[in-house]
Steps between C-alpha positions, in 0.01 A plus 500: 500500500246539783634462859205478745731582790578835354175617351143376475244545216339820647838667522590409146163629379544827690848543336368432158206754546743748647708477179184617305363167385174324569491143653229271382356201693773306672438120489508331837761230550399158600681254729866448451666208333599345829172300510549380144291758326621772271542852619274763343186430306442128445409566144465803278202707623246526224287733718794736531555479123129589438530796738810624323334454157191694613716784633709501178186515292377803700843663431475425134150636469598818690805556284298444181241761606776751582709465194206480257348821643835679510596397147164602351516836674866550387420429137200733502723772660766455238240528218357822660842657541680400184226455234399841347139497606478880543399475862582760764743336752392748775153348487621133470775531770257475801348176361846360449591597855200305643577188291872522576435542872300175501773311322781654705357421847276191423699305243834638610436472865700174516814691402450749780452232758807306391711815474393613852579152639852526365546859609408419853813277512722749316507326167361547147388271229340509156164597659667807638604621156161421351321688779736797488513524118126475447421724803719779365336482157155492652575784754640727239200445268260544791665831599478662159142361462365637832697824503571586136531879572750448786693249283523753219612775739781270626597413152384137497392390152153350468635151427294203616666162593191317604529238230864432594417410860195302400676298228794421726265372774306297241808336350658411834166354625463308173841338563404409854172355375690276250734400784211407726337289223823321446520423874145369490584263215794366695273473811253292297789257423578480871138430585483226237805339659336514841191332360706196394551376852273244667271622774500172706726204560412142596744443788577165668558548874492229765379251243188711414445694181323833490469812286651818660571847359835513321614767750505232777723255315835461686840375382514123547121443450396218275258618235290287265428629149225333305439504120397851374620680812766758533818438697453737803863557597845403393629154611637153428296194390503225759226266380329431160577631157326739259548737208494878583426786268782745583457730206404799727844520654789322334328505164496130442256446213427136586400345837799397705508159658551507881617201705612479865793728560405753228436862592160657437421871471195666660223615262586237237211274386479131571372334180463137599576277787512570873808558701621609845777757539682661795478870513847661499413871420187678607372856518734764359772243440321319218605561137171665411518740794860594409391565138218729622747683726743532213240665276385730778857612565553556131213751506686711749849451362678765297715460192851656506371765251210586726722523804723734297202717411400512869857594595516773232155630608628536855769749371304638206207649690715711740723604212202621296361696794844654557538587133154667498599705800840601349316584174262729689787664690720532192236678286408720791859594577635567156268753342191287467168608651299305759256390228784358287657324795175339606422393142845344457471309829154373404642380158778303673256325736243413228744387237703288756189296599643153450211308346730265318742443788238444768244327289646305196737271693269357765210486264694304236611247756160450653330477163763244389464278796119528500478409127729199557274387783199502262684250290602280790857629522611592850794736509710480815541879519603819327868397497423172314279695255779747426760225466275323246602744232849340494369142439630348179449134575193325644549155658190290592527209742218296354318458169169542679581872528468536125237239420121529543513281817261243344622186320365423149538215252716624210580176318395133500739232373337172433660160412427313179145358482355775721396854390566807703135553565449138612789532744380833630146360555630202693721725723225756554253228595735364760576855632137609538505397864841649576553823681854549366554811290671302224207263490260796479699635212462173309123490561466861398684435169280199421186707555626779283545255222152356563626145551272226628650354815471120556362348820726475800500245780710445809661846519773532764732785578837391634644785707850591377484266201203542269164339421365152419175445307323264257403688184266329250573163664875539480720569798734794488713705731756775480675763705394867477765661727309419820 
C-alpha cells in the first residue's frame, strides 16, 4: 500500500531505479474522491496504451533483428566448424571473430546491461550467467585466434567456441522476442477493452442537459442515454426503460430489459428506448476499468512455477560461479595444468547456462496468456493459468456462453388449417417493423425460405408485452419476450 505521509512518487521512483530497474511514465493522479469523482484516471488512457504499444513494437523489432542475425551467424559458424569442408580454420578464425564480436556486444549487449545493473546492487540473475558463460566462450576463442602462437606455447588447444556463445545469445533473445510478442497480443486485448467505453455523456445538471467528457461525470449525476448510444458509466436506472446489449461484459446473448431500479454497466449498448440513470461508479471504479486493470496486472503477475524458477535462479547463478571457481582451483591444485584448469572452468560456465530455466517458464506463460487473449479469453494471471491444468469440471452460468449469441427459428408449429409457411409469413410480416432480436430472427427465417409477406397495417410495439398489427386485413397480436 502507498502511504503519502511516508513517501512520495519521486522517492519511490528513486528507490526502484536504485534497485536496478527502469521506471516508465508515471500517470498523474486526478482529484480525490472527496468531491465525488474517482481517484486516478477517470477512464483508461487510450493515449497511454498507444504509447506503450509503440514502445513494445520497437522492442519487438529490435529483438527480432538481434535474434535473427545471431541465429543466422551461429548456424553458419556451426556449418563451417563441423561440416567437413576442408577449410583451414586458421584462415577462417579471424572472420568468425569479427562476426562473433558483433553478436556478442551488439545483440548480447542487453545481457551485459542487466547483469551490470544487478551487480551494482550485489545480486545476480539469469542475465549474469548468460553474460559470463558467453563471455568466457568468446574470450577464450578470441585469445587463441589473436595469439595462436602464445596459446600453443601455454598449452591451450586451438578450440573455438564462437558458435556456442552466438547460439546461446540467439536462443535467449528468441525467447524474449516470443515473450514480447505475447505481451503485445495481451496489450491489444487491453486496448480493445479501452475502446469500448463512451467518450462523452449527456448529463442533466440544474435542469439542463449537456454533453460533457466522460472523465467529468461525477457520482450522483443524472445521465440520459438515447437509442444507439453507449452507457458512459455504471449506474442505476431512474426514469424510462430500454433493452441493453450487455454481451461485451456479462456475456448475455440477448438484450436485457432495464426498468427503474435496475443496474446498468458502463460501455454496454442501448438498443432501443431512452432512459435516465444515476451514476454510481465512475472512473477507475467502473466495471470496465476494473477489468482493464485486472488484465494489466495479469501481465505482470507470476505463476508459482515462475516464482520458483526465479527463486532457484537467485541461488543457481552464485552456485554455478562458485563451482566454476572450485573446478579451476581443484584442477590447478591436484596435478592439473593451468590450461586444463581454465578449460574445465570454461566448460562448467558454458554448460550451466540455464536456457531452459531462465527462458522456457516465463515464455510459456506469456505465450499462453497472449494466445488466450487472441481468442477473447482473459486470464487473471499466471497462477490461474497454472491452476487450470487441474480443472476436471467446467460450469457455465448461462446458455449464452455456449450459443452463438444470436437467436434463430428452429421449428414452426402450426394449428390445423394453417401451414407452417403461412404461419411464418404472417408472423414475419408483423415483425418487420420490430426491433426485437426474436422478431428479427423470424423475419430472417421467412426471407431465407423466400416467403411472400402479406401487407401490414397498424403496427404497434407494446413495451414489455409484444406487438399488435393487422396482417392481410386480420388483426393479430402476440408476445415476443418484450
